[in-house]
C-alpha atoms as a printed R data frame, in Angstrom:
    type eleno elety resid chain resno       x       y       z
1   ATOM     1    CA   MET     A     1  19.740  -5.693 -19.946
2   ATOM     2    CA   SER     A     2  22.128  -3.660 -17.781
3   ATOM     3    CA   ARG     A     3  24.287  -2.831 -20.806
4   ATOM     4    CA   ALA     A     4  21.254  -1.503 -22.699
5   ATOM     5    CA   VAL     A     5  20.267   0.653 -19.710
6   ATOM     6    CA   GLN     A     6  23.831   1.962 -19.472
7   ATOM     7    CA   GLN     A     7  23.851   2.903 -23.153
8   ATOM     8    CA   MET     A     8  20.603   4.856 -22.676
9   ATOM     9    CA   HIS     A     9  22.038   6.847 -19.771
10  ATOM    10    CA   PRO     A    10  23.071  10.405 -20.788
11  ATOM    11    CA   LYS     A    11  26.495   9.941 -19.148
12  ATOM    12    CA   LYS     A    12  26.756   6.175 -19.821
13  ATOM    13    CA   HIS     A    13  26.811   5.434 -16.096
14  ATOM    14    CA   PRO     A    14  26.322   1.744 -15.214
15  ATOM    15    CA   PRO     A    15  23.001   1.042 -13.490
16  ATOM    16    CA   ARG     A    16  22.628  -0.111  -9.908
17  ATOM    17    CA   ILE     A    17  21.002  -3.546  -9.736
18  ATOM    18    CA   MET     A    18  18.763  -3.979  -6.695
19  ATOM    19    CA   ASP     A    19  18.012  -7.649  -5.993
20  ATOM    20    CA   VAL     A    20  14.511  -7.468  -4.533
21  ATOM    21    CA   SER     A    21  14.680 -11.107  -3.414
22  ATOM    22    CA   ILE     A    22  17.530 -10.183  -1.030
23  ATOM    23    CA   PHE     A    23  16.109  -6.981   0.436
24  ATOM    24    CA   CYS     A    24  12.409  -7.917   0.544
25  ATOM    25    CA   PRO     A    25  10.501 -10.964   1.823
26  ATOM    26    CA   SER     A    26   9.793 -13.839  -0.530
27  ATOM    27    CA   VAL     A    27   6.230 -14.579  -1.596
28  ATOM    28    CA   LYS     A    28   6.116 -17.553   0.794
29  ATOM    29    CA   ASP     A    29   7.438 -15.476   3.674
30  ATOM    30    CA   LEU     A    30   4.892 -12.759   2.923
31  ATOM    31    CA   LYS     A    31   2.063 -15.281   2.960
32  ATOM    32    CA   LYS     A    32   3.127 -16.737   6.303
33  ATOM    33    CA   SER     A    33   3.656 -13.268   7.738
34  ATOM    34    CA   PHE     A    34   0.182 -12.110   6.712
35  ATOM    35    CA   GLU     A    35  -1.517 -15.214   8.105
36  ATOM    36    CA   LEU     A    36   0.060 -14.619  11.531
37  ATOM    37    CA   TRP     A    37  -0.685 -10.892  11.335
38  ATOM    38    CA   ARG     A    38  -4.313 -11.510  10.350
39  ATOM    39    CA   ASP     A    39  -4.823 -14.096  13.101
40  ATOM    40    CA   ALA     A    40  -3.797 -11.528  15.707
41  ATOM    41    CA   PHE     A    41  -6.840  -9.452  14.749
42  ATOM    42    CA   LEU     A    42  -9.347 -12.297  14.403
43  ATOM    43    CA   VAL     A    43 -11.169 -12.506  17.735
44  ATOM    44    CA   GLU     A    44 -14.639 -13.909  18.270
45  ATOM    45    CA   SER     A    45 -15.652 -11.716  21.175
46  ATOM    46    CA   THR     A    46 -14.563  -9.012  23.582
47  ATOM    47    CA   THR     A    47 -13.806 -11.742  26.121
48  ATOM    48    CA   ALA     A    48 -11.471 -13.481  23.696
49  ATOM    49    CA   LEU     A    49  -9.765 -10.161  23.012
50  ATOM    50    CA   GLU     A    50  -9.223  -9.501  26.707
51  ATOM    51    CA   SER     A    51  -7.886 -13.010  27.325
52  ATOM    52    CA   SER     A    52  -5.288 -12.634  24.578
53  ATOM    53    CA   ASP     A    53  -4.316  -9.090  25.541
54  ATOM    54    CA   ASP     A    54  -1.128 -10.114  27.350
55  ATOM    55    CA   LYS     A    55   0.316 -11.850  24.276
56  ATOM    56    CA   TRP     A    56  -1.218  -9.694  21.543
57  ATOM    57    CA   PHE     A    57   1.852  -7.542  20.918
58  ATOM    58    CA   SER     A    58   4.137 -10.550  20.839
59  ATOM    59    CA   GLU     A    59   1.840 -12.189  18.263
60  ATOM    60    CA   MET     A    60   2.024  -9.115  16.061
61  ATOM    61    CA   ASP     A    61   5.787  -8.951  16.432
62  ATOM    62    CA   SER     A    62   6.263 -12.647  15.639
63  ATOM    63    CA   SER     A    63   4.348 -12.202  12.370
64  ATOM    64    CA   LYS     A    64   7.170  -9.929  11.095
65  ATOM    65    CA   TRP     A    65   4.604  -7.979   9.053
66  ATOM    66    CA   MET     A    66   5.920  -4.591  10.143
67  ATOM    67    CA   GLN     A    67   9.499  -5.793   9.661
68  ATOM    68    CA   ASN     A    68   8.660  -6.727   6.070
69  ATOM    69    CA   ILE     A    69   7.149  -3.289   5.462
70  ATOM    70    CA   SER     A    70  10.289  -1.757   6.945
71  ATOM    71    CA   ARG     A    71  12.520  -3.751   4.578
72  ATOM    72    CA   CYS     A    72  10.590  -2.631   1.491
73  ATOM    73    CA   LEU     A    73  10.517   1.014   2.570
74  ATOM    74    CA   GLU     A    74  14.259   0.865   3.185
75  ATOM    75    CA   LEU     A    75  14.851  -0.494  -0.319
76  ATOM    76    CA   THR     A    76  12.626   2.294  -1.625
77  ATOM    77    CA   ARG     A    77  14.792   4.856   0.174
78  ATOM    78    CA   MET     A    78  18.010   3.299  -1.140
79  ATOM    79    CA   SER     A    79  16.691   3.241  -4.714
80  ATOM    80    CA   MET     A    80  15.576   6.863  -4.431
81  ATOM    81    CA   LEU     A    81  19.052   7.954  -3.345
82  ATOM    82    CA   GLU     A    82  20.571   6.278  -6.392
83  ATOM    83    CA   ILE     A    83  18.047   7.874  -8.762
84  ATOM    84    CA   GLU     A    84  18.454  11.322  -7.193
85  ATOM    85    CA   GLN     A    85  22.201  11.024  -7.816
86  ATOM    86    CA   GLY     A    86  21.575  10.319 -11.493
87  ATOM    87    CA   VAL     A    87  22.089   6.547 -11.361
88  ATOM    88    CA   SER     A    88  19.652   4.220 -13.115
89  ATOM    89    CA   VAL     A    89  18.170   1.448 -10.971
90  ATOM    90    CA   ILE     A    90  17.230  -2.038 -12.146
91  ATOM    91    CA   LEU     A    91  14.932  -4.060  -9.899
92  ATOM    92    CA   LYS     A    92  15.665  -7.772 -10.070
93  ATOM    93    CA   GLU     A    93  13.259 -10.482  -8.936
94  ATOM    94    CA   PRO     A    94  12.555 -14.085 -10.000
95  ATOM    95    CA   GLY     A    95   9.304 -13.995 -11.967
96  ATOM    96    CA   ASP     A    96   9.300 -10.190 -12.021
97  ATOM    97    CA   ARG     A    97   5.570  -9.877 -11.268
98  ATOM    98    CA   ASP     A    98   5.285  -9.661  -7.487
99  ATOM    99    CA   LEU     A    99   7.577  -7.614  -5.231
100 ATOM   100    CA   ASN     A   100   9.011  -5.850  -8.298
101 ATOM   101    CA   CYS     A   101   5.560  -4.381  -8.872
102 ATOM   102    CA   VAL     A   102   5.435  -3.245  -5.258
103 ATOM   103    CA   MET     A   103   8.891  -1.689  -5.261
104 ATOM   104    CA   SER     A   104   8.544   0.055  -8.612
105 ATOM   105    CA   ALA     A   105   5.218   1.578  -7.572
106 ATOM   106    CA   LEU     A   106   6.560   2.725  -4.179
107 ATOM   107    CA   ILE     A   107   9.594   4.381  -5.752
108 ATOM   108    CA   GLN     A   108   7.398   6.252  -8.223
109 ATOM   109    CA   LEU     A   109   5.059   7.339  -5.438
110 ATOM   110    CA   CYS     A   110   8.000   8.897  -3.628
111 ATOM   111    CA   LEU     A   111   9.492  10.584  -6.700
112 ATOM   112    CA   ASP     A   112   6.460  11.541  -8.798
113 ATOM   113    CA   PRO     A   113   3.894  13.910  -7.217
114 ATOM   114    CA   SER     A   114   1.341  13.147  -9.945
115 ATOM   115    CA   SER     A   115   1.111   9.520  -8.765
116 ATOM   116    CA   ARG     A   116  -0.085  10.782  -5.382
117 ATOM   117    CA   THR     A   117  -3.300  12.163  -6.832
118 ATOM   118    CA   LEU     A   118  -6.437  10.027  -6.983
119 ATOM   119    CA   ILE     A   119  -6.256   9.569 -10.761
120 ATOM   120    CA   GLY     A   120  -2.479   9.252 -10.743
121 ATOM   121    CA   PHE     A   121  -2.596   6.483  -8.163
122 ATOM   122    CA   GLN     A   122  -5.117   4.567 -10.247
123 ATOM   123    CA   ARG     A   123  -2.873   4.885 -13.295
124 ATOM   124    CA   LEU     A   124   0.114   3.737 -11.248
125 ATOM   125    CA   ILE     A   125  -1.698   0.545 -10.234
126 ATOM   126    CA   GLU     A   126  -2.817  -0.039 -13.805
127 ATOM   127    CA   LYS     A   127   0.745   0.359 -15.086
128 ATOM   128    CA   GLU     A   128   2.754  -1.462 -12.435
129 ATOM   129    CA   PHE     A   129   0.344  -4.236 -11.446
130 ATOM   130    CA   VAL     A   130  -2.267  -4.783 -14.149
131 ATOM   131    CA   ALA     A   131  -0.238  -4.076 -17.300
132 ATOM   132    CA   LEU     A   132   2.826  -5.935 -15.995
133 ATOM   133    CA   GLY     A   133   0.717  -9.008 -15.270
134 ATOM   134    CA   HIS     A   134   0.578  -9.296 -11.502
135 ATOM   135    CA   ARG     A   135  -1.303 -12.524 -10.737
136 ATOM   136    CA   PHE     A   136  -4.181 -11.061  -8.730
137 ATOM   137    CA   GLN     A   137  -6.420 -14.114  -9.075
138 ATOM   138    CA   GLU     A   138  -3.703 -16.514  -8.010
139 ATOM   139    CA   ARG     A   139  -2.084 -14.422  -5.278
140 ATOM   140    CA   LEU     A   140  -5.340 -13.324  -3.632
141 ATOM   141    CA   GLY     A   141  -6.874 -16.798  -3.868
142 ATOM   142    CA   LEU     A   142  -9.942 -15.585  -5.748
143 ATOM   143    CA   VAL     A   143 -10.071 -18.993  -7.459
144 ATOM   144    CA   ARG     A   144  -8.411 -21.488  -5.125
145 ATOM   145    CA   THR     A   145  -6.438 -23.846  -7.334
146 ATOM   146    CA   ASP     A   146  -3.122 -23.893  -5.473
147 ATOM   147    CA   PRO     A   147  -3.061 -22.404  -1.946
148 ATOM   148    CA   GLU     A   148   0.744 -22.551  -1.958
149 ATOM   149    CA   LYS     A   149   0.799 -19.818  -4.601
150 ATOM   150    CA   GLU     A   150  -1.381 -17.448  -2.613
151 ATOM   151    CA   ALA     A   151   0.227 -14.334  -1.135
152 ATOM   152    CA   PRO     A   152  -1.266 -10.895  -0.317
153 ATOM   153    CA   VAL     A   153   1.246  -8.937  -2.407
154 ATOM   154    CA   PHE     A   154  -1.199  -6.185  -3.393
155 ATOM   155    CA   LEU     A   155  -2.559  -5.877   0.158
156 ATOM   156    CA   PHE     A   156   1.017  -5.556   1.386
157 ATOM   157    CA   PHE     A   157   1.573  -2.755  -1.142
158 ATOM   158    CA   LEU     A   158  -1.474  -0.872   0.156
159 ATOM   159    CA   ASP     A   159  -0.160  -1.116   3.723
160 ATOM   160    CA   CYS     A   160   3.198   0.288   2.560
161 ATOM   161    CA   VAL     A   161   1.366   3.175   0.893
162 ATOM   162    CA   PHE     A   162  -0.561   3.772   4.102
163 ATOM   163    CA   GLN     A   163   2.739   4.172   5.969
164 ATOM   164    CA   LEU     A   164   3.747   6.878   3.488
165 ATOM   165    CA   THR     A   165   0.431   8.701   3.943
166 ATOM   166    CA   VAL     A   166   1.044   8.757   7.706
167 ATOM   167    CA   GLN     A   167   4.598  10.043   7.337
168 ATOM   168    CA   TYR     A   168   3.587  12.657   4.753
169 ATOM   169    CA   PRO     A   169  -0.070  13.464   5.533
170 ATOM   170    CA   ALA     A   170  -0.249  16.476   3.201
171 ATOM   171    CA   SER     A   171   1.384  14.872   0.160
172 ATOM   172    CA   PHE     A   172  -1.418  12.532  -0.951
173 ATOM   173    CA   GLU     A   173  -4.734  13.568  -2.460
174 ATOM   174    CA   PHE     A   174  -6.437  10.387  -1.189
175 ATOM   175    CA   THR     A   175  -6.962   9.124   2.360
176 ATOM   176    CA   ASP     A   176  -6.557   5.670   3.852
177 ATOM   177    CA   VAL     A   177 -10.323   5.250   3.406
178 ATOM   178    CA   TYR     A   178  -9.668   5.030  -0.324
179 ATOM   179    CA   LEU     A   179  -6.891   2.502   0.293
180 ATOM   180    CA   ILE     A   180  -9.352   0.389   2.313
181 ATOM   181    CA   LEU     A   181 -11.822   0.638  -0.568
182 ATOM   182    CA   LEU     A   182  -9.170  -0.797  -2.899
183 ATOM   183    CA   TYR     A   183  -8.224  -3.377  -0.257
184 ATOM   184    CA   ASP     A   184 -11.782  -4.691  -0.069
185 ATOM   185    CA   SER     A   185 -12.414  -4.395  -3.808
186 ATOM   186    CA   SER     A   186  -9.397  -6.567  -4.600
187 ATOM   187    CA   LEU     A   187 -10.764  -9.367  -2.402
188 ATOM   188    CA   MET     A   188 -14.293  -9.287  -3.818
189 ATOM   189    CA   GLY     A   189 -13.448 -10.791  -7.206
190 ATOM   190    CA   ALA     A   190 -16.069  -8.529  -8.768
191 ATOM   191    CA   PHE     A   191 -13.727  -6.215 -10.697
192 ATOM   192    CA   ARG     A   192 -11.565  -7.207 -13.632
193 ATOM   193    CA   THR     A   193  -8.859  -4.814 -12.424
194 ATOM   194    CA   PHE     A   194  -8.054  -7.180  -9.541
195 ATOM   195    CA   SER     A   195  -9.342 -10.519 -10.875
196 ATOM   196    CA   MET     A   196  -6.943 -11.540 -13.647
197 ATOM   197    CA   ASN     A   197  -3.575 -13.280 -13.774
198 ATOM   198    CA   CYS     A   198  -2.086 -11.574 -16.803
199 ATOM   199    CA   GLN     A   199  -2.625  -8.839 -19.347
200 ATOM   200    CA   ARG     A   200  -4.119 -11.300 -21.854
201 ATOM   201    CA   ASP     A   201  -6.834 -12.297 -19.377
202 ATOM   202    CA   PHE     A   202  -7.441  -8.652 -18.560
203 ATOM   203    CA   LEU     A   203  -7.872  -7.645 -22.207
204 ATOM   204    CA   SER     A   204 -10.186 -10.594 -22.954
205 ATOM   205    CA   SER     A   205 -12.363  -9.631 -19.972
206 ATOM   206    CA   ARG     A   206 -13.059  -6.261 -21.613
207 ATOM   207    CA   LYS     A   207 -14.792  -7.864 -24.603
208 ATOM   208    CA   GLY     A   208 -18.443  -8.728 -25.014
209 ATOM   209    CA   ALA     A   209 -20.670  -9.713 -22.105
210 ATOM   210    CA   THR     A   210 -17.673 -10.331 -19.866
211 ATOM   211    CA   SER     A   211 -16.980  -6.610 -19.672
212 ATOM   212    CA   THR     A   212 -20.376  -6.104 -18.022
213 ATOM   213    CA   ALA     A   213 -19.846  -8.941 -15.573
214 ATOM   214    CA   TYR     A   214 -16.379  -7.678 -14.668
215 ATOM   215    CA   PRO     A   215 -16.398  -3.858 -14.569
216 ATOM   216    CA   SER     A   216 -13.263  -1.887 -13.845
217 ATOM   217    CA   ALA     A   217 -12.602  -0.960 -10.230
218 ATOM   218    CA   TRP     A   218 -12.245   2.641 -11.378
219 ATOM   219    CA   GLN     A   219 -15.920   2.633 -12.419
220 ATOM   220    CA   LEU     A   220 -17.016   2.604  -8.778
221 ATOM   221    CA   ASP     A   221 -19.550   5.287  -7.946
222 ATOM   222    CA   LEU     A   222 -17.577   7.287  -5.399
223 ATOM   223    CA   THR     A   223 -20.602   9.063  -3.934
224 ATOM   224    CA   ALA     A   224 -18.736   9.657  -0.679
225 ATOM   225    CA   LYS     A   225 -15.724  11.154  -2.391
226 ATOM   226    CA   GLN     A   226 -15.341  13.771   0.338
227 ATOM   227    CA   ASN     A   227 -14.215  10.930   2.638
228 ATOM   228    CA   LEU     A   228 -11.704   9.692   0.078
229 ATOM   229    CA   THR     A   229  -9.899  12.953  -0.603
230 ATOM   230    CA   ASN     A   230  -7.385  14.508   1.750
231 ATOM   231    CA   ARG     A   231  -8.198  18.066   2.803
232 ATOM   232    CA   LEU     A   232  -4.613  18.655   3.913
233 ATOM   233    CA   TYR     A   233  -3.402  17.962   0.366
234 ATOM   234    CA   HIS     A   234  -5.433  20.789  -1.133
235 ATOM   235    CA   SER     A   235  -4.687  23.097   1.791
236 ATOM   236    CA   PHE     A   236  -0.943  22.671   1.452
237 ATOM   237    CA   ASP     A   237  -1.202  23.071  -2.307
238 ATOM   238    CA   LEU     A   238  -2.836  26.456  -1.751
239 ATOM   239    CA   LEU     A   239  -0.325  27.408   0.929
240 ATOM   240    CA   ASN     A   240   2.521  26.469  -1.368
241 ATOM   241    CA   ARG     A   241   1.224  28.883  -3.999
242 ATOM   242    CA   LEU     A   242   1.007  31.659  -1.433
243 ATOM   243    CA   SER     A   243   4.416  30.946   0.109
244 ATOM   244    CA   THR     A   244   6.112  33.575  -2.084
245 ATOM   245    CA   THR     A   245   4.019  36.346  -0.537
246 ATOM   246    CA   VAL     A   246   3.577  34.988   2.994
247 ATOM   247    CA   PRO     A   247   7.022  34.056   4.396
248 ATOM   248    CA   ILE     A   248   5.689  32.195   7.412
249 ATOM   249    CA   ILE     A   249   4.090  29.592   5.156
250 ATOM   250    CA   ALA     A   250   7.346  28.854   3.361
251 ATOM   251    CA   ALA     A   251   8.283  26.376   6.099
252 ATOM   252    CA   ALA     A   252   5.357  24.131   5.169
253 ATOM   253    CA   SER     A   253   6.208  21.020   3.153
254 ATOM   254    CA   PRO     A   254   5.198  21.549  -0.477
255 ATOM   255    CA   VAL     A   255   3.101  18.933  -2.239
256 ATOM   256    CA   THR     A   256   5.662  18.654  -5.023
257 ATOM   257    CA   GLU     A   257   8.588  17.438  -2.887
258 ATOM   258    CA   ASN     A   258  10.206  14.000  -3.074
259 ATOM   259    CA   LEU     A   259   9.186  11.776  -0.210
260 ATOM   260    CA   THR     A   260  11.921   9.976   1.714
261 ATOM   261    CA   PRO     A   261  10.319   7.087   3.612
262 ATOM   262    CA   ASN     A   262  11.331   6.404   7.189
263 ATOM   263    CA   SER     A   263  11.784   2.642   7.454
264 ATOM   264    CA   VAL     A   264  12.621   2.492  11.172
265 ATOM   265    CA   ILE     A   265   9.998   0.246  12.790
266 ATOM   266    CA   PRO     A   266   9.154   2.594  15.725
267 ATOM   267    CA   PHE     A   267   8.064   5.148  13.097
268 ATOM   268    CA   LEU     A   268   5.691   2.676  11.431
269 ATOM   269    CA   THR     A   269   2.121   2.285  12.611
270 ATOM   270    CA   VAL     A   270  -0.585  -0.359  12.558
271 ATOM   271    CA   TRP     A   271  -3.238   0.398   9.955
272 ATOM   272    CA   LYS     A   272  -5.992   0.750  12.529
273 ATOM   273    CA   HIS     A   273  -8.859   1.727  10.235
274 ATOM   274    CA   CYS     A   274  -8.237  -1.409   8.179
275 ATOM   275    CA   TYR     A   275  -7.384  -4.063  10.762
276 ATOM   276    CA   PHE     A   276  -9.345  -2.819  13.786
277 ATOM   277    CA   ARG     A   277 -12.656  -2.176  12.055
278 ATOM   278    CA   PHE     A   278 -14.078  -5.634  12.841
279 ATOM   279    CA   ILE     A   279 -13.067  -5.477  16.518
280 ATOM   280    CA   PRO     A   280 -15.536  -3.021  18.141
281 ATOM   281    CA   PRO     A   281 -13.490  -2.395  21.317
282 ATOM   282    CA   LEU     A   282 -10.482  -1.443  19.202
283 ATOM   283    CA   ALA     A   283 -12.456   0.459  16.592
284 ATOM   284    CA   LEU     A   284 -13.477   2.983  19.257
285 ATOM   285    CA   ARG     A   285 -10.858   5.567  20.178
286 ATOM   286    CA   GLY     A   286  -9.663   4.672  23.653
287 ATOM   287    CA   GLY     A   287 -11.525   1.351  23.705
288 ATOM   288    CA   ILE     A   288 -14.486   0.647  25.992
289 ATOM   289    CA   GLU     A   289 -15.176   0.181  29.660
290 ATOM   290    CA   GLN     A   290 -17.764  -2.187  31.079
291 ATOM   291    CA   LYS     A   291 -19.436  -1.426  34.408
292 ATOM   292    CA   ASN     A   292 -22.304  -3.500  35.840
293 ATOM   293    CA   GLY     A   293 -22.983  -4.984  32.431
294 ATOM   294    CA   GLN     A   294 -23.165  -1.560  30.783
295 ATOM   295    CA   VAL     A   295 -20.774  -0.258  28.123
296 ATOM   296    CA   TYR     A   296 -19.217   3.170  28.714
297 ATOM   297    CA   LEU     A   297 -16.911   5.314  26.653
298 ATOM   298    CA   PRO     A   298 -13.889   6.451  28.669
299 ATOM   299    CA   GLY     A   299 -14.258   9.996  29.903
300 ATOM   300    CA   VAL     A   300 -17.974  10.147  29.128
């Protein structure tokens, strides 16, 4: 494999082999990490939230979810540096259908501006996850046959993408609302895009009556598209075109640049819109205050 890649290189440079299993968490580790991370956000009431407040941050830290995101973003950065220097990169992983999909997609997001558009992102998922046979049904537990094989690989990928959208808010055409839409759609089991274990199953689902029962996730009626598209993306695109005539705008980051992810944990953030949405006190900016049995918004 590496010899064939070397022969295809214009200067016959040997490729750099990145062992994903060394740099990134294993599927089992990712499953355990997500379960602990998810449990930190599952509270039955405001009282339960307040009682666990003193240990909440330690619970999140012990899950190692953010550490795992950091490790994958760091491998993305390392792979980008190799590619930018003209070196081919081979991603190596046992099975080749889990974290390889995540890493390949993240690297392309950082290097290819077209994959940061709404349509481009859909095509990226189709190419790196669906076409390469990521086991959505098995990993997401849509049909529970073996819980040991379950792992939120695709959900982990979406969280990594969210981190990039925070670090480069003007470089993506879509918002995290669209990422949450994909997050929820993948868990519904109603779309063939996220319901199959391999390309053969995916292709068979497109035939006959099955195609009606399992529509593509890209057939969703995005009636609220204005909430899914990033206004900063289009604004910076316009500013970039005008930068040749208006010097002050030249300092703005162009949409077409390569994105270098910052993997340092203090620069990562909790995906609040996704994980806080079912906890009303956290869903409100600044939380809530209770006085004499009444609920007040701080500062109001």
